KEKE-3310 file (N, C-alpha, C; in steps of 0.2 Angstrom, whole numbers, plus 5000, padded with zeros to 4 digits):
npx = (5404:5398:5390:5393:5405:5422:5438:5454:5471:5486:5504:5509:5515:5526:5517:5506:5507:5501:5487:5489:5495:5485:5475:5482:5483:5470:5467:5476:5471:5458:5460:5470:5476:5480:5491:5509:5514:5510:5496:5500:5514:5515:5510:5520:5532:5528:5522:5533:5540:5537:5542:5554:5549:5538:5545:5549:5561:5566:5557:5557:5565:5557:5551:5538:5523:5506:5490:5472:5460:5444:5437:5430:5425:5420:5430:5446:5458:5468:5476:5469:5456:5453:5446:5452:5449:5447:5445:5458:5456:5460:5475:5492:5507:5524:5538:5554:5566:5581:5593:5607:5606:5592:5585:5577:5564:5550:5538:5521:5514:5505:5492:5476:5459:5447:5433:5421:5423:5423:5420:5419:5429:5441:5452:5456:5459:5470:5479:5481:5487:5499:5504:5506:5516:5526:5529:5537:5549:5566:5573:5565:5556:5546:5532:5528:5517:5509:5494:5481:5476:5463:5456:5447:5441:5451:5461:5454:5453:5467:5470:5463:5470:5481:5489:5495:5494:5508:5512:5510:5512:5513:5506:5510:5507:5506:5493:5489:5491:5484:5487:5489:5488:5496:5494:5505:5509:5512:5516:5521:5531)
npy = (5502:5517:5533:5542:5538:5542:5543:5537:5540:5533:5529:5513:5499:5486:5478:5478:5470:5458:5462:5472:5464:5455:5464:5470:5458:5456:5467:5464:5452:5456:5466:5464:5470:5482:5483:5481:5469:5452:5442:5429:5430:5439:5430:5420:5427:5431:5440:5445:5452:5466:5471:5479:5492:5493:5493:5506:5513:5521:5531:5545:5548:5544:5532:5523:5516:5519:5517:5517:5518:5515:5526:5529:5541:5558:5565:5560:5561:5555:5539:5533:5535:5524:5509:5493:5482:5487:5487:5487:5498:5504:5507:5514:5518:5526:5527:5531:5535:5528:5530:5542:5552:5553:5555:5565:5561:5552:5538:5534:5520:5504:5508:5506:5504:5495:5488:5488:5500:5510:5526:5534:5544:5539:5536:5548:5554:5546:5549:5563:5563:5556:5565:5576:5572:5569:5582:5586:5580:5581:5587:5581:5583:5579:5568:5553:5542:5527:5523:5513:5515:5514:5516:5527:5533:5532:5540:5552:5555:5556:5567:5577:5579:5585:5579:5577:5570:5565:5556:5540:5523:5511:5495:5492:5482:5465:5454:5439:5437:5447:5464:5479:5497:5510:5526:5539:5549:5564:5574:5590:5596)
npz = (5572:5576:5571:5581:5586:5589:5582:5585:5581:5581:5583:5578:5588:5593:5601:5593:5583:5578:5576:5567:5556:5553:5548:5538:5530:5527:5518:5508:5503:5499:5490:5479:5468:5473:5481:5482:5487:5488:5495:5497:5498:5509:5519:5518:5523:5535:5550:5556:5547:5548:5559:5561:5558:5567:5579:5580:5580:5570:5568:5569:5559:5548:5546:5549:5556:5556:5565:5566:5578:5586:5597:5613:5618:5615:5611:5604:5610:5618:5623:5633:5629:5621:5620:5628:5620:5607:5590:5577:5564:5553:5543:5539:5532:5532:5522:5521:5509:5508:5501:5500:5490:5489:5500:5503:5500:5503:5505:5505:5511:5511:5514:5521:5525:5535:5528:5535:5542:5532:5524:5535:5537:5541:5533:5529:5541:5545:5534:5537:5549:5546:5537:5545:5554:5545:5541:5551:5550:5548:5533:5524:5509:5500:5498:5491:5482:5476:5467:5461:5445:5442:5453:5458:5470:5480:5474:5473:5487:5491:5483:5489:5501:5496:5487:5470:5454:5444:5435:5426:5429:5418:5417:5430:5441:5441:5442:5444:5430:5425:5420:5429:5429:5437:5445:5448:5462:5471:5485:5490:5503)
capx = (5406:5392:5392:5396:5412:5428:5444:5461:5476:5493:5509:5509:5521:5527:5511:5501:5510:5496:5482:5492:5496:5478:5472:5485:5481:5463:5468:5480:5467:5452:5462:5477:5478:5481:5497:5514:5515:5504:5494:5504:5521:5514:5510:5527:5536:5525:5521:5540:5543:5536:5545:5558:5545:5534:5549:5548:5567:5568:5551:5559:5568:5552:5549:5533:5516:5500:5484:5466:5456:5438:5437:5423:5424:5418:5437:5450:5465:5472:5475:5464:5449:5453:5445:5457:5447:5445:5449:5462:5451:5464:5483:5495:5514:5528:5544:5559:5571:5588:5599:5609:5603:5585:5583:5572:5558:5547:5532:5515:5514:5501:5486:5470:5454:5443:5427:5416:5424:5424:5416:5419:5434:5447:5457:5458:5462:5477:5484:5482:5492:5505:5507:5508:5522:5531:5531:5542:5555:5571:5576:5560:5553:5541:5529:5525:5513:5506:5487:5478:5473:5456:5454:5445:5439:5457:5464:5451:5455:5474:5470:5460:5475:5486:5493:5494:5497:5513:5513:5507:5516:5509:5507:5513:5506:5503:5489:5486:5491:5481:5491:5486:5492:5496:5495:5510:5506:5517:5514:5527:5530)
capy = (5509:5522:5540:5546:5536:5546:5539:5539:5538:5532:5525:5506:5496:5478:5475:5479:5467:5453:5466:5475:5459:5453:5469:5470:5452:5457:5471:5461:5447:5459:5471:5462:5475:5489:5482:5477:5462:5448:5439:5423:5433:5441:5424:5417:5431:5432:5446:5448:5457:5473:5472:5485:5498:5493:5495:5513:5516:5526:5534:5552:5548:5543:5525:5521:5513:5522:5514:5520:5514:5518:5528:5529:5548:5562:5567:5555:5564:5551:5532:5531:5535:5518:5503:5488:5478:5491:5484:5491:5500:5507:5507:5517:5518:5530:5524:5536:5533:5527:5532:5548:5557:5553:5555:5571:5558:5546:5535:5532:5513:5500:5511:5501:5504:5490:5489:5490:5507:5514:5531:5538:5549:5536:5536:5555:5555:5543:5553:5569:5562:5554:5571:5581:5569:5570:5589:5587:5576:5585:5586:5578:5588:5576:5562:5550:5536:5524:5521:5510:5520:5513:5517:5534:5535:5533:5545:5558:5556:5558:5574:5581:5581:5589:5575:5578:5565:5567:5551:5534:5518:5506:5488:5492:5476:5459:5450:5433:5437:5453:5470:5485:5503:5514:5533:5541:5555:5567:5580:5593:5598)
capz = (5573:5574:5569:5587:5588:5587:5580:5588:5577:5585:5580:5580:5591:5593:5604:5588:5577:5576:5574:5560:5551:5551:5544:5531:5526:5524:5513:5502:5500:5496:5485:5477:5463:5476:5485:5478:5490:5487:5501:5498:5500:5516:5523:5519:5527:5542:5553:5558:5542:5550:5566:5561:5558:5573:5584:5580:5581:5565:5567:5568:5552:5542:5545:5555:5554:5560:5566:5568:5583:5588:5604:5616:5620:5610:5609:5604:5611:5623:5622:5637:5626:5617:5624:5627:5614:5601:5584:5572:5559:5547:5544:5534:5534:5529:5521:5519:5504:5512:5497:5501:5485:5488:5507:5503:5498:5507:5501:5508:5510:5515:5516:5520:5530:5535:5524:5540:5544:5527:5524:5541:5538:5544:5528:5529:5548:5544:5530:5540:5555:5543:5534:5551:5557:5540:5541:5557:5548:5545:5526:5520:5505:5496:5500:5485:5483:5469:5467:5455:5440:5442:5460:5458:5477:5483:5471:5476:5494:5491:5480:5494:5506:5493:5482:5463:5449:5440:5430:5427:5427:5414:5419:5437:5444:5437:5447:5441:5423:5423:5422:5431:5429:5444:5445:5453:5465:5475:5489:5492:5510)
cpx = (5400:5395:5395:5403:5417:5433:5450:5466:5483:5498:5509:5516:5521:5520:5506:5502:5504:5490:5483:5492:5490:5475:5475:5483:5474:5463:5471:5475:5461:5454:5469:5480:5480:5488:5503:5516:5509:5502:5498:5511:5520:5514:5516:5532:5534:5525:5528:5543:5542:5539:5549:5554:5541:5538:5549:5555:5569:5562:5552:5562:5563:5551:5545:5527:5511:5494:5478:5462:5450:5439:5430:5421:5422:5425:5441:5457:5470:5471:5470:5457:5448:5451:5450:5455:5445:5449:5453:5457:5454:5471:5486:5503:5518:5535:5549:5564:5577:5594:5600:5606:5595:5582:5577:5565:5556:5541:5527:5515:5508:5494:5480:5465:5449:5436:5421:5417:5424:5419:5415:5425:5441:5453:5460:5462:5469:5481:5485:5487:5499:5508:5510:5515:5528:5534:5537:5549:5560:5573:5571:5556:5547:5539:5526:5521:5511:5499:5485:5475:5465:5452:5452:5444:5446:5461:5461:5453:5462:5474:5467:5464:5481:5491:5491:5497:5502:5515:5509:5512:5512:5511:5511:5513:5503:5500:5486:5486:5487:5485:5487:5490:5491:5498:5500:5508:5512:5513:5520:5526:5531)
cpy = (5513:5529:5544:5544:5540:5541:5542:5536:5538:5528:5518:5504:5489:5475:5474:5474:5462:5457:5469:5470:5456:5458:5470:5464:5453:5462:5468:5456:5451:5464:5469:5466:5482:5489:5479:5470:5458:5445:5433:5425:5435:5435:5421:5420:5432:5439:5449:5453:5464:5475:5478:5492:5499:5495:5502:5517:5521:5530:5542:5553:5547:5536:5523:5519:5517:5517:5518:5515:5518:5520:5529:5536:5552:5565:5561:5557:5560:5543:5530:5531:5528:5512:5497:5484:5481:5488:5489:5492:5502:5507:5511:5518:5524:5527:5529:5532:5533:5529:5540:5554:5558:5553:5561:5568:5553:5544:5533:5524:5509:5503:5507:5503:5499:5492:5491:5497:5512:5520:5535:5543:5546:5537:5543:5557:5552:5547:5560:5568:5560:5561:5576:5578:5570:5577:5590:5583:5580:5583:5583:5583:5585:5569:5559:5544:5534:5522:5518:5515:5520:5515:5525:5537:5537:5539:5552:5560:5559:5566:5579:5583:5584:5585:5577:5572:5568:5562:5545:5528:5512:5499:5488:5486:5471:5454:5445:5433:5444:5459:5476:5491:5506:5521:5535:5548:5558:5573:5583:5596:5605)
cpz = (5571:5573:5575:5589:5585:5585:5583:5583:5581:5581:5583:5583:5590:5596:5599:5582:5574:5573:5567:5555:5549:5547:5538:5527:5523:5518:5507:5499:5496:5490:5482:5472:5466:5480:5481:5481:5489:5494:5502:5501:5507:5521:5524:5523:5534:5545:5555:5553:5543:5556:5566:5562:5564:5579:5585:5581:5576:5564:5565:5562:5546:5541:5551:5552:5559:5560:5568:5572:5584:5595:5607:5618:5614:5607:5609:5605:5615:5622:5627:5634:5622:5621:5623:5621:5608:5595:5580:5566:5552:5548:5538:5537:5530:5528:5518:5514:5508:5508:5499:5497:5485:5495:5508:5502:5502:5503:5507:5506:5514:5517:5515:5526:5529:5532:5529:5543:5539:5527:5530:5542:5540:5539:5528:5536:5548:5540:5533:5545:5551:5540:5540:5554:5552:5540:5546:5556:5545:5538:5522:5516:5501:5499:5493:5487:5476:5471:5461:5451:5440:5448:5461:5466:5480:5481:5473:5483:5494:5488:5485:5500:5503:5489:5475:5459:5445:5435:5431:5425:5424:5416:5426:5441:5440:5443:5443:5433:5420:5425:5424:5431:5436:5442:5450:5455:5470:5479:5492:5499:5511)
residu = (MET:ASN:ASP:ALA:THR:ALA:VAL:PHE:ILE:ARG:GLN:LEU:GLY:LEU:ALA:ASP:ARG:ASP:ALA:TYR:PHE:GLN:LEU:ARG:LEU:ARG:GLY:LEU:LYS:ALA:HIS:PRO:ASP:SER:PHE:GLY:GLN:SER:TYR:GLU:GLU:ALA:LEU:ALA:LYS:GLY:PRO:GLU:GLN:HIS:ASP:ALA:ARG:LEU:GLN:GLY:LEU:ARG:ALA:ALA:GLU:GLY:GLU:PHE:LEU:LEU:GLY:ALA:PHE:ALA:SER:THR:GLY:THR:SER:ALA:ASP:THR:PRO:ALA:ASP:ILE:PRO:ALA:ASP:SER:PRO:LEU:LEU:GLY:ILE:VAL:GLY:LEU:SER:ARG:ASN:GLN:HIS:ASP:LYS:GLU:ARG:HIS:LYS:ALA:ALA:VAL:VAL:GLY:MET:TYR:VAL:ALA:PRO:GLU:ALA:ALA:GLY:ARG:GLY:ILE:GLY:ARG:ALA:LEU:LEU:SER:GLU:LEU:LEU:ALA:ARG:ALA:ALA:ARG:ILE:ASP:GLY:LEU:ARG:GLN:ILE:GLN:LEU:MET:VAL:GLY:SER:HIS:ASN:GLU:GLY:ALA:ARG:ARG:LEU:TYR:GLU:SER:VAL:GLY:PHE:SER:LYS:TYR:GLY:CYS:GLU:VAL:ASP:ALA:LEU:ASN:VAL:GLY:GLY:VAL:PHE:HIS:ASP:ALA:ASP:LEU:MET:VAL:ARG:PHE:MET)
# end
């Protein structure tokens, strides 16, 4: 990807399942301390575990996955700007709480940008689109996320789009016997 390449963000569908799953596996393998699911768990469950979100039946309620693709034009406003063989460069999801008393909350899940696309604003573009879509969801008041306490770059990105830290979960993840803390962050709509 060069500097002149624009990025197109769109909701992922079932046709994107394999590309999504492969990019997710890359993230899980490269950064096991950044995701609740392990690489091995993901492989065991297979790509079908994401079908409900990929079908998009509850996107308007706050259950969706977004993907970032390189576009060939100077503007990335339409799917026509995306070459058919354009790789998926980044992913993020929104997962709304399903309990009646907590439906005003949703969580950012599975945020990952491929290393070859890092530093190009893709993470910010994904989060901006996620937040714009979340703002249109009836009754949604806050978006939460967890980020590894050691991951300063990710925390700065989240802060730059309006998230703030409200706590820390000590020993949030156990990766091969090593415990990792996670910062809890929130953005009110």
